[in-house]
Structures are given as structure tokens and as C-alpha cells.
N, CA, C and O atoms as a Tinker XYZ file with bonds, in Angstrom:
   268  protein
     1  N    137.158000  110.056000  162.072000    73     2
     2  CA   135.817000  109.540000  162.311000    64     1     3
     3  C    135.793000  108.710000  163.589000    63     2     4     5
     4  O    136.689000  107.902000  163.832000    81     3
     5  N    134.799000  108.909000  164.374000    73     3     6
     6  CA   134.692000  108.186000  165.643000    64     5     7
     7  C    134.550000  106.685000  165.417000    63     6     8     9
     8  O    135.093000  105.887000  166.180000    81     7
     9  N    133.827000  106.303000  164.376000    73     7    10
    10  CA   133.606000  104.879000  164.118000    64     9    11
    11  C    134.920000  104.188000  163.785000    63    10    12    13
    12  O    135.214000  103.114000  164.309000    81    11
    13  N    135.708000  104.806000  162.914000    73    11    14
    14  CA   136.983000  104.210000  162.533000    64    13    15
    15  C    137.903000  104.110000  163.741000    63    14    16    17
    16  O    138.589000  103.104000  163.920000    81    15
    17  N    137.919000  105.145000  164.568000    73    15    18
    18  CA   138.745000  105.136000  165.770000    64    17    19
    19  C    138.322000  103.994000  166.688000    63    18    20    21
    20  O    139.165000  103.333000  167.293000    81    19
    21  N    137.025000  103.767000  166.788000    73    19    22
    22  CA   136.525000  102.677000  167.628000    64    21    23
    23  C    136.977000  101.330000  167.081000    63    22    24    25
    24  O    137.324000  100.435000  167.851000    81    23
    25  N    136.978000  101.176000  165.755000    73    23    26
    26  CA   137.461000   99.927000  165.166000    64    25    27
    27  C    138.926000   99.706000  165.518000    63    26    28    29
    28  O    139.331000   98.604000  165.887000    81    27
    29  N    139.718000  100.779000  165.396000    73    27    30
    30  CA   141.157000  100.659000  165.623000    64    29    31
    31  C    141.473000  100.337000  167.075000    63    30    32    33
    32  O    142.436000   99.624000  167.362000    81    31
    33  N    140.669000  100.856000  167.987000    73    31    34
    34  CA   140.948000  100.627000  169.403000    64    33    35
    35  C    140.299000   99.349000  169.921000    63    34    36    37
    36  O    140.509000   98.973000  171.074000    81    35
    37  N    139.514000   98.680000  169.084000    73    35    38
    38  CA   138.904000   97.420000  169.525000    64    37    39
    39  C    140.015000   96.445000  169.886000    63    38    40    41
    40  O    140.983000   96.289000  169.142000    81    39
    41  N    139.872000   95.799000  171.021000    73    39    42
    42  CA   140.971000   95.000000  171.568000    64    41    43
    43  C    141.294000   93.756000  170.751000    63    42    44    45
    44  O    142.448000   93.331000  170.715000    81    43
    45  N    140.314000   93.175000  170.107000    73    43    46
    46  CA   140.614000   91.973000  169.325000    64    45    47
    47  C    139.760000   91.910000  168.066000    63    46    48    49
    48  O    138.835000   92.701000  167.881000    81    47
    49  N    140.087000   90.967000  167.218000    73    47    50
    50  CA   139.449000   90.876000  165.904000    64    49    51
    51  C    137.957000   90.593000  166.004000    63    50    52    53
    52  O    137.178000   91.134000  165.219000    81    51
    53  N    137.540000   89.755000  166.953000    73    51    54
    54  CA   136.113000   89.417000  167.032000    64    53    55
    55  C    135.294000   90.630000  167.486000    63    54    56    57
    56  O    134.173000   90.839000  167.024000    81    55
    57  N    135.868000   91.426000  168.398000    73    55    58
    58  CA   135.176000   92.650000  168.825000    64    57    59
    59  C    135.048000   93.602000  167.642000    63    58    60    61
    60  O    133.986000   94.177000  167.406000    81    59
    61  N    136.145000   93.760000  166.902000    73    59    62
    62  CA   136.144000   94.655000  165.748000    64    61    63
    63  C    135.118000   94.182000  164.724000    63    62    64    65
    64  O    134.377000   94.988000  164.159000    81    63
    65  N    135.078000   92.882000  164.489000    73    63    66
    66  CA   134.152000   92.309000  163.503000    64    65    67
    67  C    132.698000   92.535000  163.918000    63    66    68    69
    68  O    131.863000   92.881000  163.083000    81    67
    69  N    132.391000   92.343000  165.198000    73    67    70
    70  CA   131.012000   92.532000  165.654000    64    69    71
    71  C    130.615000   94.002000  165.594000    63    70    72    73
    72  O    129.458000   94.317000  165.316000    81    71
    73  N    131.565000   94.913000  165.852000    73    71    74
    74  CA   131.258000   96.343000  165.751000    64    73    75
    75  C    130.961000   96.725000  164.308000    63    74    76    77
    76  O    130.038000   97.494000  164.037000    81    75
    77  N    131.753000   96.179000  163.379000    73    75    78
    78  CA   131.525000   96.469000  161.962000    64    77    79
    79  C    130.166000   95.935000  161.514000    63    78    80    81
    80  O    129.446000   96.591000  160.761000    81    79
    81  N    129.830000   94.750000  161.982000    73    79    82
    82  CA   128.544000   94.150000  161.636000    64    81    83
    83  C    127.391000   94.998000  162.164000    63    82    84    85
    84  O    126.404000   95.226000  161.465000    81    83
    85  N    127.526000   95.457000  163.398000    73    83    86
    86  CA   126.494000   96.307000  163.999000    64    85    87
    87  C    126.342000   97.604000  163.215000    63    86    88    89
    88  O    125.227000   98.056000  162.955000    81    87
    89  N    127.474000   98.198000  162.840000    73    87    90
    90  CA   127.432000   99.446000  162.083000    64    89    91
    91  C    126.724000   99.247000  160.749000    63    90    92    93
    92  O    125.916000  100.081000  160.340000    81    91
    93  N    127.031000   98.129000  160.063000    73    91    94
    94  CA   126.355000   97.833000  158.788000    64    93    95
    95  C    124.853000   97.679000  158.986000    63    94    96    97
    96  O    124.065000   98.154000  158.169000    81    95
    97  N    124.455000   97.016000  160.071000    73    95    98
    98  CA   123.033000   96.806000  160.354000    64    97    99
    99  C    122.330000   98.133000  160.590000    63    98   100   101
   100  O    121.251000   98.374000  160.047000    81    99
   101  N    122.939000   98.995000  161.398000    73    99   102
   102  CA   122.344000  100.304000  161.692000    64   101   103
   103  C    122.219000  101.111000  160.416000    63   102   104   105
   104  O    121.180000  101.721000  160.166000    81   103
   105  N    123.277000  101.121000  159.599000    73   103   106
   106  CA   123.255000  101.885000  158.354000    64   105   107
   107  C    122.175000  101.356000  157.419000    63   106   108   109
   108  O    121.459000  102.135000  156.789000    81   107
   109  N    122.058000  100.038000  157.328000    73   107   110
   110  CA   121.045000   99.420000  156.478000    64   109   111
   111  C    119.637000   99.799000  156.948000    63   110   112   113
   112  O    118.765000  100.103000  156.134000    81   111
   113  N    119.425000   99.778000  158.257000    73   111   114
   114  CA   118.116000  100.149000  158.805000    64   113   115
   115  C    117.786000  101.601000  158.502000    63   114   116   117
   116  O    116.635000  101.930000  158.213000    81   115
   117  N    118.791000  102.473000  158.564000    73   115   118
   118  CA   118.559000  103.884000  158.251000    64   117   119
   119  C    118.161000  104.046000  156.792000    63   118   120   121
   120  O    117.266000  104.827000  156.469000    81   119
   121  N    118.831000  103.302000  155.909000    73   119   122
   122  CA   118.491000  103.381000  154.487000    64   121   123
   123  C    117.072000  102.886000  154.231000    63   122   124   125
   124  O    116.325000  103.497000  153.467000    81   123
   125  N    116.705000  101.783000  154.869000    73   123   126
   126  CA   115.360000  101.236000  154.681000    64   125   127
   127  C    114.307000  102.210000  155.185000    63   126   128   129
   128  O    113.259000  102.369000  154.560000    81   127
   129  N    114.579000  102.865000  156.310000    73   127   130
   130  CA   113.641000  103.831000  156.860000    64   129   131
   131  C    113.491000  105.018000  155.912000    63   130   132   133
   132  O    112.383000  105.516000  155.710000    81   131
   133  N    114.598000  105.470000  155.333000    73   131   134
   134  CA   114.550000  106.586000  154.390000    64   133   135
   135  C    113.726000  106.212000  153.163000    63   134   136   137
   136  O    112.914000  107.006000  152.688000    81   135
   137  N    113.939000  104.987000  152.647000    73   135   138
   138  CA   113.150000  104.551000  151.484000    64   137   139
   139  C    111.672000  104.456000  151.836000    63   138   140   141
   140  O    110.809000  104.802000  151.029000    81   139
   141  N    111.387000  103.987000  153.040000    73   139   142
   142  CA   110.002000  103.873000  153.492000    64   141   143
   143  C    109.355000  105.253000  153.579000    63   142   144   145
   144  O    108.200000  105.425000  153.191000    81   143
   145  N    110.106000  106.243000  154.092000    73   143   146
   146  CA   109.592000  107.614000  154.184000    64   145   147
   147  C    109.274000  108.162000  152.803000    63   146   148   149
   148  O    108.256000  108.828000  152.616000    81   147
   149  N    110.140000  107.887000  151.835000    73   147   150
   150  CA   109.910000  108.358000  150.466000    64   149   151
   151  C    108.647000  107.727000  149.904000    63   150   152   153
   152  O    107.846000  108.404000  149.259000    81   151
   153  N    108.462000  106.412000  150.148000    73   151   154
   154  CA   107.245000  105.745000  149.666000    64   153   155
   155  C    105.999000  106.368000  150.288000    63   154   156   157
   156  O    104.996000  106.568000  149.604000    81   155
   157  N    106.059000  106.677000  151.590000    73   155   158
   158  CA   104.911000  107.285000  152.268000    64   157   159
   159  C    104.575000  108.639000  151.659000    63   158   160   161
   160  O    103.405000  108.946000  151.434000    81   159
   161  N    105.592000  109.448000  151.392000    73   159   162
   162  CA   105.373000  110.773000  150.806000    64   161   163
   163  C    104.767000  110.632000  149.419000    63   162   164   165
   164  O    103.824000  111.345000  149.077000    81   163
   165  N    105.304000  109.711000  148.616000    73   163   166
   166  CA   104.767000  109.506000  147.268000    64   165   167
   167  C    103.314000  109.059000  147.320000    63   166   168   169
   168  O    102.503000  109.489000  146.500000    81   167
   169  N    102.977000  108.200000  148.277000    73   167   170
   170  CA   101.603000  107.720000  148.413000    64   169   171
   171  C    100.674000  108.878000  148.784000    63   170   172   173
   172  O     99.568000  108.987000  148.254000    81   171
   173  N    101.127000  109.738000  149.692000    73   171   174
   174  CA   100.311000  110.890000  150.088000    64   173   175
   175  C    100.080000  111.812000  148.906000    63   174   176   177
   176  O     98.974000  112.320000  148.724000    81   175
   177  N    101.114000  112.035000  148.095000    73   175   178
   178  CA   100.970000  112.905000  146.922000    64   177   179
   179  C     99.953000  112.334000  145.948000    63   178   180   181
   180  O     99.132000  113.068000  145.398000    81   179
   181  N    100.008000  111.016000  145.733000    73   179   182
   182  CA    99.068000  110.390000  144.805000    64   181   183
   183  C     97.640000  110.528000  145.303000    63   182   184   185
   184  O     96.720000  110.749000  144.516000    81   183
   185  N     97.453000  110.397000  146.614000    73   183   186
   186  CA    96.107000  110.485000  147.173000    64   185   187
   187  C     95.568000  111.909000  147.095000    63   186   188   189
   188  O     94.357000  112.103000  146.988000    81   187
   189  N     96.448000  112.907000  147.148000    73   187   190
   190  CA    96.004000  114.298000  147.131000    64   189   191
   191  C     95.634000  114.765000  145.728000    63   190   192   193
   192  O     94.825000  115.681000  145.573000    81   191
   193  N     96.217000  114.145000  144.708000    73   191   194
   194  CA    95.941000  114.577000  143.341000    64   193   195
   195  C     94.509000  114.216000  142.960000    63   194   196   197
   196  O     94.055000  113.093000  143.179000    81   195
   197  N     93.817000  115.182000  142.393000    73   195   198
   198  CA    92.453000  114.938000  141.946000    64   197   199
   199  C     92.501000  114.235000  140.596000    63   198   200   201
   200  O     93.324000  114.580000  139.748000    81   199
   201  N     91.645000  113.273000  140.390000    73   199   202
   202  CA    91.634000  112.608000  139.083000    64   201   203
   203  C     91.175000  113.582000  137.999000    63   202   204   205
   204  O     90.324000  114.437000  138.244000    81   203
   205  N     91.732000  113.450000  136.822000    73   203   206
   206  CA    91.383000  114.331000  135.712000    64   205   207
   207  C     90.002000  113.967000  135.194000    63   206   208   209
   208  O     89.727000  112.811000  134.873000    81   207
   209  N     89.148000  114.961000  135.119000    73   207   210
   210  CA    87.827000  114.735000  134.518000    64   209   211
   211  C     87.680000  115.692000  133.345000    63   210   212   213
   212  O     88.076000  116.856000  133.420000    81   211
   213  N     87.121000  115.199000  132.292000    73   211   214
   214  CA    86.975000  116.019000  131.099000    64   213   215
   215  C     85.812000  116.989000  131.287000    63   214   216   217
   216  O     84.746000  116.623000  131.781000    81   215
   217  N     86.045000  118.224000  130.885000    73   215   218
   218  CA    85.015000  119.258000  130.981000    64   217   219
   219  C     84.379000  119.426000  129.600000    63   218   220   221
   220  O     85.077000  119.560000  128.595000    81   219
   221  N     83.067000  119.416000  129.570000    73   219   222
   222  CA    82.392000  119.604000  128.281000    64   221   223
   223  C     82.438000  121.075000  127.899000    63   222   224   225
   224  O     82.647000  121.940000  128.750000    81   223
   225  N     82.244000  121.352000  126.631000    73   223   226
   226  CA    82.272000  122.740000  126.159000    64   225   227
   227  C     81.176000  123.563000  126.832000    63   226   228   229
   228  O     81.372000  124.742000  127.128000    81   227
   229  N     80.029000  122.942000  127.070000    73   227   230
   230  CA    78.928000  123.665000  127.706000    64   229   231
   231  C     79.304000  124.081000  129.129000    63   230   232   233
   232  O     79.025000  125.204000  129.548000    81   231
   233  N     79.934000  123.172000  129.862000    73   231   234
   234  CA    80.348000  123.507000  131.229000    64   233   235
   235  C     81.405000  124.611000  131.214000    63   234   236   237
   236  O     81.395000  125.498000  132.067000    81   235
   237  N     82.311000  124.550000  130.248000    73   235   238
   238  CA    83.419000  125.491000  130.190000    64   237   239
   239  C     82.929000  126.889000  129.831000    63   238   240   241
   240  O     83.366000  127.873000  130.429000    81   239
   241  N     82.037000  126.981000  128.872000    73   239   242
   242  CA    81.591000  128.296000  128.400000    64   241   243
   243  C     80.405000  128.811000  129.201000    63   242   244   245
   244  O     80.073000  129.994000  129.118000    81   243
   245  N     79.767000  127.951000  129.969000    73   243   246
   246  CA    78.603000  128.387000  130.732000    64   245   247
   247  C     77.322000  128.319000  129.928000    63   246   248   249
   248  O     76.249000  128.655000  130.430000    81   247
   249  N     77.429000  127.879000  128.669000    73   247   250
   250  CA    76.228000  127.747000  127.849000    64   249   251
   251  C     75.755000  126.312000  127.888000    63   250   252   253
   252  O     76.559000  125.392000  128.044000    81   251
   253  N     74.508000  126.122000  127.755000    73   251   254
   254  CA    74.006000  124.760000  127.701000    64   253   255
   255  C     72.621000  124.657000  128.278000    63   254   256   257
   256  O     71.960000  125.662000  128.542000    81   255
   257  N     72.188000  123.425000  128.473000    73   255   258
   258  CA    70.813000  123.185000  128.891000    64   257   259
   259  C     70.575000  123.601000  130.339000    63   258   260   261
   260  O     69.425000  123.758000  130.748000    81   259
   261  N     71.645000  123.783000  131.126000    73   259   262
   262  CA    71.443000  124.098000  132.541000    64   261   263
   263  C     70.994000  125.535000  132.760000    63   262   264   265
   264  O     70.468000  125.857000  133.826000    81   263
   265  N     71.190000  126.409000  131.771000    73   263   266
   266  CA    70.790000  127.807000  131.960000    64   265   267
   267  C     69.345000  128.048000  131.600000    63   266   268
   268  O     68.862000  129.175000  131.706000    81   267
């Protein structure tokens, strides 16, 4: 892995530590973005669903006062 190789070649402990911290931050941001995308998709799905309305027997069969 390129990341691990970069850690190993880091010249000193503080450089290695800051690289690890940066990697954790980037990974965390990617996870948050993915969760945000999932929330957006779920919200869009909810908005697209039509609310359930009950159909009366007259509407369903075509019989009733409207004819």
C-alpha cells in the first residue's frame, strides 16, 4: 500500500504522526460524505412516494353518484 510505504519512509516520528492524522481526517471526511449522500437519496425517495389515499368502492368499481 502506498500509504503504509509513505509512513515507513517518513523521516521522523512527528512527520509520520501528522501523515497518519491527515489520513484519518481524509478517511473520516469520505465516510461523512458517503453518509450524507445516502441521506440525500433517502430524502429524494420519500419525496417521490405518493401518499396512500383510500379509494372508495364507488371510485373503484366506477359505480356511484358521479355517473
